[in-house]
C-alpha positions as CSV (number, residue, x, y, z in Angstrom):
1,M,-129.7,-45.9,-95.4
2,A,-129.7,-42.4,-94.0
3,T,-126.5,-40.8,-92.8
4,P,-126.6,-40.3,-89.0
5,L,-126.7,-36.6,-88.0
6,P,-123.6,-37.0,-85.6
7,L,-121.6,-38.2,-88.6
8,V,-122.6,-35.2,-90.7
9,K,-121.6,-32.9,-87.8
10,Q,-118.3,-34.7,-87.4
11,A,-117.5,-34.6,-91.2
12,N,-118.2,-30.8,-91.3
13,N,-116.6,-30.1,-87.9
14,I,-119.9,-28.7,-86.6
15,T,-119.7,-28.5,-82.8
16,N,-122.7,-26.2,-81.9
17,E,-126.4,-27.1,-81.9
18,N,-127.1,-24.9,-84.9
19,I,-126.4,-27.5,-87.5
20,V,-126.2,-25.4,-90.7
21,Q,-125.9,-21.7,-91.2
22,A,-127.4,-20.0,-94.2
23,S,-125.3,-20.4,-97.4
24,Q,-123.0,-22.9,-95.6
25,V,-121.8,-25.7,-97.8
26,I,-121.8,-29.1,-96.0
27,V,-120.6,-32.5,-97.0
28,I,-122.5,-35.7,-96.5
29,P,-120.2,-38.8,-96.0
30,K,-121.3,-42.2,-97.3
31,V,-119.8,-45.6,-96.7
32,S,-117.2,-46.5,-99.3
33,S,-117.9,-50.0,-100.8
34,E,-114.1,-50.4,-101.2
35,T,-113.0,-49.8,-97.6
36,D,-116.1,-49.6,-95.3
37,Y,-114.9,-46.2,-94.2
38,Y,-117.1,-43.2,-94.4
39,R,-116.0,-41.2,-97.4
40,V,-116.4,-37.7,-98.6
41,N,-115.6,-37.3,-102.3
42,F,-114.5,-34.1,-104.0
43,L,-115.1,-33.2,-107.6
44,I,-112.3,-31.9,-109.8
45,N,-113.4,-28.9,-112.0
46,D,-111.6,-29.5,-115.3
47,D,-111.5,-25.7,-116.1
48,V,-109.9,-24.9,-112.7
49,A,-107.5,-27.8,-113.1
50,S,-106.4,-26.6,-116.5
51,A,-105.9,-23.0,-115.2
52,Q,-103.9,-24.3,-112.3
53,T,-101.7,-26.4,-114.7
54,R,-101.1,-23.2,-116.8
55,D,-100.3,-21.2,-113.6
56,L,-97.7,-23.7,-112.5
57,R,-96.1,-24.3,-115.9
58,G,-92.4,-23.8,-115.8
59,K,-92.2,-23.8,-112.0
60,D,-89.9,-26.5,-110.6
61,E,-91.0,-26.0,-107.0
62,S,-94.5,-25.4,-105.5
63,D,-96.2,-26.7,-102.4
64,Q,-98.9,-28.0,-104.8
65,Y,-96.4,-30.6,-106.0
66,D,-96.2,-32.1,-102.5
67,P,-99.2,-34.4,-101.6
68,V,-98.6,-34.0,-97.9
69,K,-98.6,-30.2,-98.1
70,V,-101.8,-30.2,-100.2
71,A,-103.5,-32.6,-97.8
72,K,-102.5,-30.4,-94.8
73,S,-103.8,-27.3,-96.4
74,S,-107.0,-28.7,-98.1
75,A,-108.3,-31.4,-95.7
76,P,-109.1,-29.2,-92.7
77,P,-111.7,-28.7,-91.4
78,Y,-113.3,-32.0,-92.5
79,F,-113.6,-34.6,-89.7
80,G,-112.0,-32.1,-87.3
81,L,-108.6,-32.2,-89.0
82,S,-106.2,-29.3,-88.4
83,D,-103.0,-28.3,-90.1
84,K,-101.4,-29.0,-86.7
85,D,-102.1,-32.7,-87.0
86,S,-99.4,-35.1,-88.2
87,Y,-99.8,-36.0,-91.9
88,T,-97.9,-39.0,-93.3
89,L,-97.5,-40.0,-96.9
90,K,-98.5,-43.6,-97.2
91,Q,-98.3,-44.1,-100.9
92,A,-97.6,-42.0,-104.1
93,D,-97.6,-43.2,-107.7
94,L,-96.4,-40.4,-109.9
95,G,-97.0,-42.5,-113.0
96,Q,-100.7,-42.9,-112.2
97,G,-100.9,-39.5,-110.4
98,V,-102.4,-40.9,-107.2
99,A,-101.3,-40.6,-103.5
100,T,-102.7,-41.3,-100.1
101,V,-101.8,-39.5,-96.9
102,Q,-102.8,-40.6,-93.4
103,V,-103.7,-38.6,-90.3
104,T,-104.4,-40.3,-87.0
105,K,-106.9,-38.4,-84.8
106,N,-107.9,-39.7,-81.4
107,D,-106.4,-43.1,-82.4
108,I,-108.7,-43.2,-85.5
109,P,-107.0,-43.3,-89.0
110,I,-108.2,-40.8,-91.5
111,I,-107.1,-41.5,-95.1
112,I,-106.8,-38.6,-97.6
113,G,-106.7,-39.5,-101.3
114,L,-105.2,-37.2,-103.8
115,I,-104.9,-37.1,-107.5
116,Q,-103.0,-35.3,-110.2
117,P,-105.9,-34.3,-112.4
118,K,-103.8,-33.1,-115.4
119,A,-100.0,-33.5,-115.6
120,K,-98.6,-36.5,-113.8
121,G,-95.2,-36.7,-112.2
122,K,-92.9,-34.4,-110.2
123,T,-94.4,-31.3,-111.7
124,G,-98.1,-32.3,-111.7
125,F,-100.1,-30.6,-109.0
126,W,-102.1,-32.6,-106.4
127,A,-105.8,-32.1,-105.6
128,L,-107.9,-33.5,-102.9
129,Y,-110.0,-36.4,-104.2
130,Y,-111.5,-38.0,-101.0
131,I,-111.3,-38.3,-97.3
132,E,-112.1,-41.5,-95.5
133,W,-112.8,-41.9,-91.8
134,L,-113.4,-45.1,-89.8
135,Q,-116.3,-44.2,-87.5
136,V,-116.0,-46.0,-84.2
């Protein structure tokens, strides 16, 4: 099944008629078999994650240790999200290194999944793993 063009535009926050500019990276959402939401998945680069872990080693505080702050800074501009929207932590499991944050935009829930790709716990940094949007 092809992804509808309006959904691709929504996922990439494209508002003009010129769909894609040269060298612009776009995401193509697909339906998640787990939730029936449209999902954009993000890949974690192991080398970058290792470097980030080294950079944060020994730091007790960092915005990257807070899943809500990471979601707020990394999720825009997908699905029209903004750092001005209200982000709410729905679940965090520091032992497993997984968290979900929810944003409600125009009465539609958007779920942001995060993982701790290396170290788990209070000093493991969070990375964007997916964004799910219930298309109405």
